[in-house]
N, C-alpha and C positions, 0 to 999 in steps of 0.2 A: 377587655372582660372576656373571658373565658365561657366558653358554649354550655348551655346546661345540657346534660345528657338526657336522651329520650328515654320516656317510660315507655317500656315494651310490655308491661303486665301490670293491670291495675285492678286487684281485687277490695272489694270494699263490702263489709257485712254479708258475705257468703256464707250461707247456710245450705246444708243437705242431708236428708232423713227424716225421719219422722219426730215431731214436734217434741214427744216425751224421751226420747234419745237420739239425738241429733249427732251424727258422723263428723259433721264439720258445723260449726257453730259460731258463727262471727267470723269468718275469716278478713282479715285486712293485709294487703301485701303489694308493696311495690316492688318492679325488678327493672332495673337502668340498663342502658345499653353498656356492655363491658364490662359487667359486674357477673359474680358468680354467687348463687344465693343458695343454701342447703339448708332444707327441711329434714331434721331427724326424729326419729319416736319408733318405738317398740313396734313389732308385727301387729297388725288388727286395729291399728288406731287412725285407720283413715288416709296415709299419706298416697297412696295410688290413687284413691279415689278422690282425691284432692285434684290431681292430674287430672283425671278421666272427666271429672265435671267443668275444667277451665276448658278442656281441647274438646267436650262433645256436651255442650250444654242440654240438646234434644234427648241424648241417652242417658245422662243423668241429670234431670229435671232438679233445681237447684233455687234459692232466693239469694237474692243479693244483687250486686253488680259486676259484672267481668268485663273488663277493657283490655281485648286483644286482639291483635291483627293475625288470625288464624292463618293467613295465605303467606305469612313470613313467619311462621313457628312450627317446629318439627318436634315431635315426641317420640324418645327413643325407648323401648323395654327392655327390661333386663338382660336378655341376651342378644338384644339388636332387633330380634324378630325379620330375619334375613328369610328370603324365600329359596327353601332349599332345592328345587327344580329347576332352578337358575344359576350360573356360575357366579364367580366373585363379580365381575365387571357387569355382567347383565344385570346384576340389582341393582347396578347405579344408571345404567342406561334404559330401564325400565322407568325411573323416574325423568329422567329428561326428556324420553317421547311423551309421556302423559302430562308432561309440562312444556310442552314446545313452544310456545309463546314466550318463556322467559329464557333468558340467556342462560345457559347451567356451563359450569366450569369443565373443563378436558376429564373425564371419567378417570384415564391412566394415570394424569398427572396428579389426581388428587389423592388416589390409593398412594402412589409413589410418597406424598406428602406425609401421610400416617403410616409411613412405614411399612407397607403393605407390597412388596416387591413384584415384578412383571411376572415371573414364574406360578405366581398364585393368581395372579387376575382372571385366567381360564380355569380356575378349579373349582368343583364344587364347594359351595360354604360350608358343607359339613366335614371337609376335610381339615377345615382351620381350628384354631386354637380357642380359647374364650376370649382371651384377650386379641386376637386378632379379628374376630367375630364381631366384638364391640366398635374396632376400629373402622371395620367395613361399614357397619351399620351407621357412625358418625360421617363417613364420607358420603354413605348415599343421601344421607339428611343435607349436606351441604350441597347435594345438587341442586336443591331447591333455592338455595342461595338464602337461607332464614337469617332472620334478626334475632330471634330467641330459638333456643334448644333446650328443652326439657328432657330431661333423665330420669327413669324410675328404677331404682336401684341398679345400676350399670355395674356395681362393683360385685355384686353376688356370683359367689363361685370363683372369684379370682384370688390367684397367689397373690402375695404382696408386691412381685414385682411385676407383674401386669396391673395390679390395681396403680402402682407408681407410673407405668407408660400410659395408662390411660389418662391420668390427672395431666401428665406433660401435655397429650393431646388435647385437654380440655383447655388448658392453660394458654394452648398456642390459638385456639380459637377466638379467646377473648383478647388478645395480644394483637392479632393479623387482623382477625376480621371484625372486631369490635362487636361479636356475639355476646346477648346477653346468656346467662347459663340459669336453669332451676335443676339443682339436682336433689331426688327424694334418696335418702339413705337410712341405714340403721346402723351405720359405722361410723364412729366419731373420727377415727384416725384418717378415713378417706376424706372426711368432712374439713378436716384440719387442712388436709392436702389444697384443694383446689377453693373452697369458699371464702369470700370477705364477710359474709353475714350467715349466721346460723341459726336457724329458729327450732324450736322443739312444738311437734304438735301433741297436745295432751289433753283429754276431754274434749275435745273439738275445737280446742284454740289453740292459734300461735302464740307462743312467748318466745322473745328474744333471748338466746343464749350468748352468743357472742358476737362482737363486730369487731373487723379490724381495718384501719386504713389501706393498708396493703395485701394483696396476696402474701404468702409466704414461698420462701427460697425453698422448692422441692426436695434439693440436694442438702438441706442444713436440716439435717436429721433431729437435731435438739431444738430447733426454732418448731419443727412438726409436733415433735413430742410435748413441746409446753402446750401449744396450743390444744393437742389432744387433752391434755390434762386438765386444761381450763374448761373444756367442753363438758368432761366426764364431772367435773367437779360441780358443775350448775345444771346438769340434767337432772331429772325428778323421775328418770324409769331407768331400770337396768335393761338397756337395749339388747341383751344375751338372751332375755326370756321374752316369750310373746305376751305381749299386755291382754286383758281381756276385752276383746271387741265388742264394740256398741251394739246394742240388738236391733237386727233389722229383719224386716218382716220376709217371712220365706215365701220362695218363689217358687210354683210350681215349673215342671220342666219343658218348658215351651208350649204352653195351657194351648186349649184351642182357640182363644181369643187372638194369642199371637201367632195363630197357624191363618187365621184370616186376615190378619194384618199383612202377611208375608205375600198376600197375591197381589198387590200393589207392586213391589220392586220384582216380582216374578212378570208380570205384565210388562213392565218398562224395560226389563231387561231381554224381552223375545227378539228384539230386531238388532242386528250387529251393529249398533251405533257406539263406535270407538274412537278415541284421539289415536291409537295405535294398531292397526290390523295386522302388525307384526306379531305383537303379543297376544292379540285374540287368536291369531292362528295356532301361535305356539300352545295357549291352554287347549283351544278346540283339538290341537294334534293329539297331545298329550292324552285328554280324556277317552278320544276314539280309539287310541292304542288300548289304554287300560279296559273300556268298557267292552269293546267289540273285537279288536285282534285279537288281544291275548286269551278272550274267552271262546272265540270262534268254533275252536275244537272240541271245548264242552258243550255249547250249545248242541253241537252236530251229534255228538255221541249221545246225549240225553233225549234228543229226538229221535235217534236210530233206535234207542231202548223203547221209547214209548210207542213207535211205529209197531215195532216188532212183538210188541205185549200185545196193543190191540188185536194184530192177525192172529196171535195164540187165543186169545179168549173168543175170537170169532171162530175158530177151529175145534176148540173145546165144546163151543154151544152146538155148533154144527154136528158133531160126532155124539152129543147126548141129547139133544133136544130134538133132533129130527128123526123120525122113524117112519117103517110103512114106506105107503107111496111117496110121501113127501122126499125120502132120503133119495129116490131116482130123480124126483124132478127138481130139486134144490141142489143141483151139482156143483162141485168146486167151482166151474166158472161163473155159473150161475150167481151163487154168492158172491163172488169178488166182484160182478158186473154190479150187483144189486146196491153194497155198499161203498163202491168206488174211491174216489178219494174224499169224498165229501167231508168225513171227520176229520181230514187234515185243515182243511179250509175253517171249519168251526173250533176246533181246538187250538189252533196256531196263537191267533191275537191274546187270548187271555193267559193261556199258559204259558205263553210265550213272555209274556209280559213279567209274572208271577217270577219265572225263571230270571228274567234279565236282572229285576230288582233285588232278588234275593241274592243273585253272585255279583253283577257289576254295579248296581243301585248301593249296596251295603259298603263294597270299595270306595266309590268316590264320596258317598256321603260320610264316612269316616276320614277320607282326605280333606273334604273341606273343614269337618270338625277339627282336624289337628290345625290347621290354617287359622281356625277362628280361637282354639285355645291356647296356641303358641302366640296370638296377639298381633300374626303376621297382617291380617285384615285391617287391624287398627292401627298398624304402623303405617300401612299402604296409605289409607285414608289421611293419614294427619301430613301425608308425603305428597298430597293432591292426586291419588290414583284411585280413581272409585273402586271398591271392591267389587260392587255390581256389574260394570262394566268389562273390568279385567278378568274376573273369575265367573259369575253367575251367568252373563250372558253367552261365552264361549261354550260353557257346560252343559247349558239347557239345549243348543242347538244340537251340540255332538252327542249328546244323549239320545236325544231323538233319532237322530242317522243311525248312531249304535243300537238303539231299539229295533230299529226297522232292519238294520244288516241281522240282528240276532234271531227275529221271527222267521226271515227267509232262510238262514242257515238251518234254524230249528225245523221251520217245515220241512225243507229238503233233506233233514235228515230223517223225519217221520216219514216221508216219501220212499226213501232209499231202505229202511226199515223194514217197513211194509211189505215190499216188493220182493226184497230178499228172501223175508219171512214166507210171504205167501207161496213163491216158487218152491221153497222147499217143505212145506207143510201141505199144501195144496196140490203138490206136485202139476204146476201150471208152466208152460214155456213163455206163455203171453202177460203175465201178472201186471207189466208195465202199463201195457193197452187197458188192462180191464180196471186197474186203478186209477185212472184217468178221472178228472174231475170236467164237468162242462162249465165252459166261459162262464155262462149265465148264474153258477152257481155263486161266483165270484161278489156279485150284486146282490143276490139274494139273500146271502147271507152276512152282509152289512159287512163284508172284511174292512172296507177302506174306513169307514164309519169308526170302526172299533181300533182299528191301529191310530189313527187320530187321536180319538179319546183316550186312549190308554198311556199313548206317548205322553200327553198334556199331564194326566195324573201322575205318571212315575217321577216327570222331570219336576213337577210342583215339588211332591214329596220330598225327593232328593234334595234339591236345591235348599227347600225351605227350613228342614231339618240340618242339612249339612252345615248350614249358613246361620244358624239359630247360635243364641249366645251359651256359651259354656263356661263352665265355671271346674270343671275337672274330667279325668280319663273316663270316670265313670258316665257322666253325661255324654259324653262323644259317642259311648258305647248303647248308651240309652236312646239316644236320638237316632243310631244308624237301625237297631230296632224298631222304633218306633214309624221310621220310614218305610220298612218291609211291612210291618202290620197295617200302617193305613192304607199303602198302595194297594195290597191286596186285598183289604176289604171293600175298598172302593171299587177296584177292579170285577169283585165277584158281585158286587151290588148293582153296577152297572151291566155285568153280563143276565145278571138275573133280569133286569128290566129289560133287555134285547129279548131274552126267551121268552118274557110274557107280553110282549108287544107295547110296552108302556113307552119306550123309546123309539117313536114313529119317525125313524131317519130315514 
């Protein structure tokens, strides 16, 4: 008696969306080991939402029953969602390191089996063609030894040749590893190439379009065309034209309530607890390089300009406001000794933080936002790599240290600019000694408290807005701007509270 195939996915009466306009309305579906199921439908009908609701029920609250072993399931998005800052083979090794308890296949051999030759293994992923990126993404997913693979429109943007190669790769997974496959697509030809059962998602429900006992021979063009014709004859939609999407409640772009919810992942990511310190240090180093090293000269120059401007203002006031007897009492040396370097200590924390978030914070918020928009974070999560541990945690620590470095360089620039300008405008030879600040001033100015508080504020807003859900490139820009505005406002309010002695720290 033959063994009954395992049921890898079992959906029963799955619903998602408002009761009066459900995007998914009573979905029933079973997927068995070794078979490929395709779900077709026009754009906007909820195909991708179906996969998201299955893989992430918390992020997409739904009704109904979902039976799925997510530990042995991988989701692959349109272009594979590979990490551009890693090489081809490092994308695979990342999954192996975060799934150390599971036995992973050899990454190099796996790439070779999917026709990714050795010379490409150490290349950046953005140097690959569309078809190669899809196959690398499949190889990365296989590092987790999944039983079920779900593809979200993997054929998008591929030419017929690459679509055929992708179909061969998927067919190989079914035959050699017994994987179950679910493919969401709007292309009947691709569905005919790979699927044994095809469903149409229409008005929130799944309807059977075709079911064949065996997969088609990919090289039999006549058979493939016959199956495509059968699909097109039974479809109720013109898949080339986007359908009118079901109405969904509009969401504000990262509302204040969501910002409050972001406190928990921020707090849980502060300490460097990770399964792979190698990857932690890689992201940490990349962030430190972008946020501080590449901007150190900028912080130094702006600090120098501000220091020089401050001394120039003092010089103008001394020349125009002092007259009579005071002009002889308040000599240039006396004036410089009175102001000393105290203004540097008071200005560096707040202005340095605002300058840092405007320059480095905007870059990091955009980078994280692009990873979210490109679904890299979603792909990582489906592969057992926690985005908070892999990205948020090292970015927080690195940004904190980068801000300390930026504030220090900014302060040095202010001091150098002040000394140089003072020697020129006031014609004194010992401006460096006159503009020193007493050590007690550091404590009295609450410099260390301000640095600590501002570093928490800027790292929180940068990472929270950066890793917030994204729907478009416009959202990335909006969140980047909000990170700058929220941080600036929070620092301004905190600085005011310090000045009014409301924060008695």
